[in-house]
C-alpha positions in Angstrom: -12.6 -12.2 16.5 -9.2 -14.5 16.0 -5.7 -13.7 15.5 -4.3 -16.2 12.9 -0.8 -17.4 13.9 -1.1 -20.2 12.2 1.6 -20.7 9.0 -1.1 -23.3 7.2 -3.9 -21.0 8.2 -2.5 -18.3 6.8 -1.4 -20.2 3.8 -5.3 -21.4 3.0 -6.0 -17.6 3.8 -3.9 -16.7 0.5 -5.7 -18.6 -1.0 -9.2 -17.6 -0.5 -7.8 -14.1 -1.1 -6.2 -15.0 -4.1 -9.5 -16.5 -5.6 -11.3 -13.6 -5.2 -8.7 -11.3 -6.8 -9.1 -8.6 -7.6 -11.2 -7.2 -4.5 -8.7 -8.7 -2.4 -5.5 -7.0 -3.6 -4.9 -5.0 -0.3 -5.1 -7.7 2.3 -3.7 -10.7 -0.3 -0.7 -8.1 -0.8 -0.6 -7.9 3.4 -0.9 -11.4 3.9 1.9 -12.6 0.8 4.0 -10.5 2.3 3.6 -11.9 6.4 3.3 -15.7 4.5 7.1 -14.6 3.0 9.0 -13.3 6.2 6.7 -10.9 7.3 9.2 -7.6 7.2 7.1 -4.9 9.0 6.0 -7.7 11.3 2.1 -7.5 11.0 -0.6 -10.0 11.8 -3.9 -11.3 10.6 -7.1 -11.0 12.1 -10.4 -12.7 11.0 -14.2 -12.9 12.7 -13.7 -16.2 12.5 -12.3 -19.5 11.2 -12.9 -21.9 9.2 -15.7 -20.0 8.1 -14.1 -16.9 7.0 -16.3 -13.3 6.9 -14.0 -10.3 7.4 -10.2 -10.2 7.1 -8.3 -7.4 9.0 -4.5 -7.2 8.3 -2.3 -4.9 10.9 0.8 -3.8 13.2 1.5 -6.6 15.6 0.9 -4.7 19.1 4.9 -3.6 19.8 5.3 -2.5 16.6 3.8 1.0 16.5 5.0 2.6 19.5 3.6 6.4 18.5 -0.1 6.8 18.9 -0.1 9.5 15.9 1.6 7.7 13.8 -0.7 6.0 11.2 2.0 6.1 8.7 3.1 2.7 10.4 -0.4 2.1 11.8 -1.6 0.6 8.3 -4.2 -1.8 8.1 -6.0 -3.1 5.1 -9.4 -5.1 5.4 -11.6 -6.9 3.1 -14.8 -9.0 3.3 -17.6 -11.5 2.1 -20.3 -10.1 4.6 -20.3 -6.7 5.3 -22.1 -7.0 8.7 -19.2 -9.2 9.7 -16.5 -6.6 8.7 -18.5 -3.9 10.4 -18.5 -6.1 13.7 -14.9 -6.6 13.1 -14.2 -2.9 12.7 -15.9 -1.9 15.7 -14.3 -4.1 18.3 -11.8 -2.6 20.3 -9.4 -5.5 20.0 -9.3 -5.3 16.1 -8.8 -1.8 16.2 -7.9 1.0 18.5 -9.9 3.9 17.8 -8.1 5.9 20.8 -4.9 5.9 18.2 -4.3 7.4 14.1 -4.3 4.3 11.9 -5.2 4.1 8.4 -7.2 1.7 6.6 -7.1 0.3 3.1 -9.1 -1.3 1.0 -11.3 -1.5 -2.6 -14.4 -2.1 -1.2 -17.1 0.8 -0.4 -18.8 -1.0 2.1 -15.4 -1.0 4.1 -15.8 3.2 3.7 -19.4 3.2 4.7 -18.6 0.7 7.5 -15.4 3.3 8.6 -17.2 6.5 7.9 -20.4 5.6 10.0 -17.8 4.0 13.0 -15.7 7.6 12.9 -19.2 9.6 13.2 -20.0 7.5 16.2 -16.9 7.8 17.9 -16.8 11.5 17.1 -13.2 10.7 15.6 -11.8 12.6 12.7 -11.9 10.8 9.0 -10.2 11.9 6.0 -10.6 9.9 2.9 -8.9 9.8 -0.5 -9.9 7.9 -3.1 -8.0 6.5 -6.1 -8.4 4.7 -9.1 -7.0 1.2 -9.2 -4.9 0.2 -11.5 -3.8 -3.4 -12.3 -1.3 -5.5 -14.9 -3.4 -8.6 -15.8 0.1 -10.3 -17.2 3.4 -9.0 -16.2 5.5 -11.4 -17.5 4.4 -9.6 -20.9 7.0 -6.7 -19.1 10.1 -6.1 -20.3 12.8 -3.6 -19.3 12.4 0.1 -20.6 14.5 1.4 -23.4 16.3 4.8 -22.0 19.4 6.5 -22.6 21.8 4.0 -20.7 24.4 7.0 -21.0 22.3 9.5 -19.0 20.4 7.7 -16.7 21.0 4.6 -14.9 19.0 2.0 -13.4 19.0 0.9 -9.5 17.7 0.5 -5.9 16.7 2.8 -3.3 19.1 3.4 -0.2 17.7 4.5 3.3 20.3 7.5 2.7 17.5 8.7 -0.1 14.7 8.7 2.4 15.0 12.3 3.0 14.7 13.5 -0.6 11.7 11.1 -1.0 10.2 12.7 2.4 10.6 16.4 0.6 9.0 15.3 -2.3 5.8 13.5 -1.1 2.9 15.7 -0.6 1.7 13.6 2.5 5.5 13.6 3.6 7.5 15.8 5.4 8.2 15.3 8.6 9.6 12.8 10.9 7.0 10.1 10.9 6.5 10.0 7.4 10.3 9.7 7.2 10.6 6.9 8.9 7.4 5.1 7.0 9.9 6.1 3.9 13.3 4.8 5.5 10.8 1.4 6.0 9.5 0.5 2.6 13.3 1.2 1.4 14.6 -1.2 4.0 12.2 -3.7 3.6 10.6 -4.1 0.2 11.2 -3.9 -3.3 11.8 -0.4 -5.0 13.1 1.0 -8.2 15.2 4.2 -9.3 17.0 6.1 -11.9 20.0 8.4 -11.6 21.9 10.5 -13.2 25.2 10.8 -14.5 26.3 12.5 -11.3 24.3 9.7 -9.3 21.6 12.4 -8.1 18.4 11.1 -7.9 15.6 12.1 -10.6 13.0 9.1 -10.6 11.4 6.7 -8.2 8.7 4.3 -7.3 8.2 1.5 -4.1 6.1 -0.7 -3.0 4.8 -1.2 0.5 3.0 -3.6 3.3 0.1 -4.3 1.0 2.3 -5.2 -2.2 1.0 -1.8 -3.9 3.3 0.3 -6.1 3.8 3.7 -4.3 5.0 7.1 -4.3 6.0 6.9 -7.9 8.0 10.6 -8.5 10.1 12.1 -11.1 11.8 15.2 -10.6 10.0 18.0 -12.7 12.8 18.8 -15.3 12.8 15.2 -16.0 9.4 14.6 -16.8 8.6 12.9 -20.1 11.7 11.3 -20.9 10.3 7.6 -20.0 11.6 7.3 -16.5 8.2 6.4 -15.1 7.7 4.1 -17.5 11.7 2.5 -16.7 11.0 2.4 -12.8 7.6 1.3 -12.7 8.9 -1.9 -15.0 12.1 -2.1 -13.0 9.5 -2.3 -9.3 7.2 -4.3 -11.2 9.2 -7.2 -12.6 10.4 -8.1 -9.1 7.5 -7.9 -7.7 6.1 -10.9 -10.2 8.9 -12.8 -9.9 7.8 -13.2 -6.3 4.4 -13.9 -7.2 2.7 -10.7 -6.4 0.5 -9.0 -8.1 1.3 -6.1 -9.5 -1.2 -3.0 -8.9 -1.5 0.9 -7.8 -3.5 3.8 -6.9 -3.5 6.8 -9.0 -5.3 10.0 -8.7 -7.7 10.3 -11.3 -6.1 13.7 -12.3 -2.3 12.5 -12.5 -3.1 11.7 -16.1 0.6 11.6 -17.0 1.1 8.8 -14.7 -2.0 7.0 -15.5 -1.4 7.8 -19.3 1.9 5.9 -19.2 0.9 2.8 -16.7 -1.8 2.3 -18.9 0.6 2.3 -22.3 2.4 -0.5 -20.3 -0.5 -2.5 -20.4 -2.1 -1.8 -16.8 -5.9 -1.8 -16.9 -7.8 0.3 -15.1 -10.1 -1.8 -12.8 -13.8 0.0 -11.5 -12.8 -0.8 -8.0 -12.0 2.4 -6.1 -8.8 2.0 -3.7 -9.8 3.9 -0.7 -7.0 5.2 1.6 -8.4 6.1 4.9 -6.8 7.5 7.9 -8.4 8.4 11.3 -7.2 10.8 13.6 -8.6 10.2 17.4 -10.4 14.0 18.1 -8.4 14.8 21.5 -5.2 15.2 19.3 -6.7 17.3 16.5 -4.8 20.3 17.9 -1.3 18.5 18.3 
């Protein structure tokens, strides 16, 4: 196991991951952010160098101080060799299984390896599987037409994090609020507000450069809000060289249909979000 700190090696790794798109999307997005200012202080762990078989991105050790904060303790994984991935995930120096963490990736083998390790270590694993959507040519995305006399397009501010936290199915607590605040401060976002300045629709991006936390207040749905904010944030990511992708629950037909109409393709790969919680803390 090796922590990759050398800028030139990180640039080489970015190129390696780019050649294996779309399978590498979460790890690739994380490495891109690390190579472009590293706004939330993540780092890269590889099984070996220069013959890399598995890649893990994670927060630096000093960043996450709360042992139960799986929002901030966010990891992404990709492998060319499943045995190397299994060994890396099992390595206590790579992942501390005594703390809550989240792992994301597009490979079935990563999910199976994590599930096997969780069972061995008797920790709790929650699995969320999303459909992966990616835009093949974001240069074709153009600003969406909407009633500018009613809606105003802008970016989110930290003062709006509380509303986002209340609307988020995975939110509603102090940890999720801190996480959303960090996304707003560190990564591209887009939102619509009404004439009174009230927030009505939004979309964020995360440390993996994934479009995430898209939401529109119920009374404004069906008016093109999803398309407007998604195209705005997609344009920001594309202008910085990032791929434009997201994970959508299979049953979320309205959002999926809106993205497909924008030109997104539904990929065969499953986007896994795996949340691990130490068994001793389940009652806390």
